[in-house]
N, C-alpha and C positions, 0 to 999 in steps of 0.2 A: 594516665599518668604519662605514659612514656610522651603525650606530646609536650610533657614541658620542659622536659631535655633540653627538646632545641630547641628553645629558652633562654638556658640559663647562655653566660659567661661562661669564653672557659677557662679549663682548673686556672692557667697560668693568670686568671684574673684575680681572681680570688686569692691562690698565692700570692700578687703581688698587696691587694689588697691588704692582705694578713700580716706584713711583713715592713708594708708602712703605714701599721703600727703600730707593729712588737718591735722594732728595730729601734725609735724611738723610746715606746715609754722603760725599754731593757736598762738603755740608757741615761735614763729618767735615774728610777731607780740605784741601778748604781755609782751613781754619781752618790745619789741623799750617802747609801749609806759610805763610800768612801770619803764623805766631810763629816762622815759622823765617827769617820774612827778617827783623823787626819786632823778634824780645824785642832790652830790649840785654844787650852779652856776661859782662852779671854773672850773668844770669836761663839765660843758655845753659852756662856753667860747672857751673851748678849741675846740669843736666841731663844732663849728664855727667859727671858726679861720681858721680850718688847712681846 
């Protein structure tokens, strides 16, 4: 079991890969929420009708 731990990348590699996914995803979610709350009515109608 312990022989596999030597071949694992360091913790910072896993942390960096996780952050490379999480940061853009969180910006995407936050941007969608801001558009949901702040878009004018004419823009919301266009989204739902198309």
